[in-house]
N, C-alpha and C positions, 0 to 999 in steps of 0.2 A: 599456675603457670603451666601453659601446654607447648610442647616440642612439636614442630610441624617440620619434617625434612624435605617436603615436596617443594618444588620449584614454585616461585610465585606466579600466580595466574593473572594477576593484574598489577598495574602500576601502584606502588606505596609511595607515601609522602616520607621521605627518608630524612633524617636529621643527622649530619655528620659534625661532630664536635670532639674535641681532644682534652676538655678539661671539665671538671665537675661544675665550675664557677660558669662556663659558657652554657652548659645545660640548665643550671639555675636560672640564668638570665633569660633563656628562651621560655622557661616555664613563668617566671615571673611576668613577661610580656603576653604568653599565649594561654596560661592555664584556664582563663575564662572564657575563652573564644574557640579553642581548637577542640576538635573531637577526637583525635588521636594523632599519634605521630609514630613513627618506625624508628627507633635509635639504633644506628650502626656502631656495632661494637667490634674492636679489633680483638682477635682471639689471643688468648694467653700464649706467650711464646712466638708471636708473629713478629715481634720487633717493632710494630707500629704503634705511635702515640695512641694511648687509649684511656678511657674511662672505664673503671670497673663496674660490674653488674652491681655490686654492693653500693657503690658511691651514686650511681644513676637512681637506684631504687630509694635511697634515703632522700634524694632531692625531690623525687616524684613525691613521696609521702609528704613532705613539707607543703605541697600545693595541692593535695587532695587527689593525686593521681596514683594509679598502680600499674603493675606491669601484667601483661599477658603473653600471647602467642610468641614464639620464638620460630624464626626461620634461618636457615643457612643462606649466605648471600653468595660467597665464594671461598676459595682456600684460607683467606687471611680474614674474613669477616663474617659476622652474623647479625642478623638483626631481631629487634624485639620491639613488640608493640606496647606502647604506654598510652593510656586512657583515663580520663576523670572516673573516679570511683563512682559506680553507679549504685552499690548497695552499702550504706554506712555500716551495716551490722555484720557484714562479712568479712571480719577481720581475724587474721591468724593471731596466736599468741606472740609469735616471733615479731610480727609487724607492730603490734602493739608496744612490745618491749622498745621496738626501734623509735616509735612514736614518742614514748615518754622520755627516752635519752634525747632525742632531736629537741624537745621542749626544754628539757634542762639545760641544753648547750646554746639556747636562744635562736635555733635555726627554724623552727616551726613558724608558720604563717597562719593568718585567720582562715586562708582558704582550706588548709590542711585540717585546722582544728574543727571546722565544720563537719568534716567528714568521719570524725572519731565517733564511736558510740556513746552516748550520754550515760549509759547505765554502767560502763566500766571504770572501776575506781583506779586511780593511778596508783602504781607501787611505791611503797616508802622509798626514800633515797637510799642508795647503796653507800656503802664504806668506800673511801677513795681507792681507786685500783692500785695506786702506788705502794698502799700498805699490804697488799696481797699478792706481790710478785713472788712465784716460787722460787726457791734457791736455785734450781736449774736454770730458769729462765735469767735470773738475777746474774748468776755466773757467766752465762753466754754473752749477755748484753755488756758485762763488764770487760770481757775479752776483746768486743768490737766496739770501740769508742763511736764510731761513725753511727752505727745502728743505735747504740744506747742514747746518743744525742737527739736523733729524729725520734725515737720511741719517748722521749721526755717531752717532745713538743707535740705530741698528738693528744687530742681531745680524750678524755675518759672512756668515751664508747669505743673509739677505735683501739685503745689499749685493751680493753675488756675482750673485744673480739680477738685479738691476736693472743691473750692468755688462754681463753677458752678454746680456741683452736688447738693449741699446742697440748694443753693439760687434759683436755677430755678424750685424746687418743686412748683407745683401749689396749694397745700393745706398745712395749717399750720401743719397738725399733720405728713403729709409726710416730710416737712422740718425739724420737730424736730426729727423724726426717724432716718433720714439721717445723722443730725448732730450727734446724740448718736453714730450712727454706724461709722461715720468718726474718732470721737475720739477714739473709740475701735480700730479701724485700725491703726491710728496714733501711739496709744500707744504699738501696736504690731510690728510697724516698717514697715507697709505696704505703698508702694510708690502711689498706686492708690486707688481711692475711690471705684471703681466698675470695673467689667468685664463682659465678655459675659454670664456667668452663675450667676453673682452676684446679688446684690441687685437692686431694681427697685426704 
């Protein structure tokens, strides 16, 4: 992914949707015929209805697409170009892990499978995330019933993302700050703990 802060020199084909479901619908109809699209993201903290970067990328992977250049649009929005994946072998480990999770969750399509490297073996299934919730996180969730209820509805992959984001922090104060932010996002019904312009 490349970031480009320069103004756009030419008109782009912009796509404005506010739900991951709408983005998936667009991909279902256009993944085989469109050459690219510039996805309009509302910035974190803008207060605008938004699809997160993580949500958009997952849906793109399901249809064999990938993210590329990022450009600033204005104070509230940035845009990112998505295109069909041109090199099936150029996969990061992060995206391979996402692919395998999306497959297990039943979200992957034949178009997405066609772009996965054939020589990469899928990893073995992981233990259910619910059996590995650290005590610190479990206590915080128990103290915030709304966050607990939403967390329990999330697919295993989304729960893993939350737990990794919290527990992989190197400093205690960072871990506590992320835990507090995770509870806030869960109470708001956000599926993801972070995105490309989100919290560190």
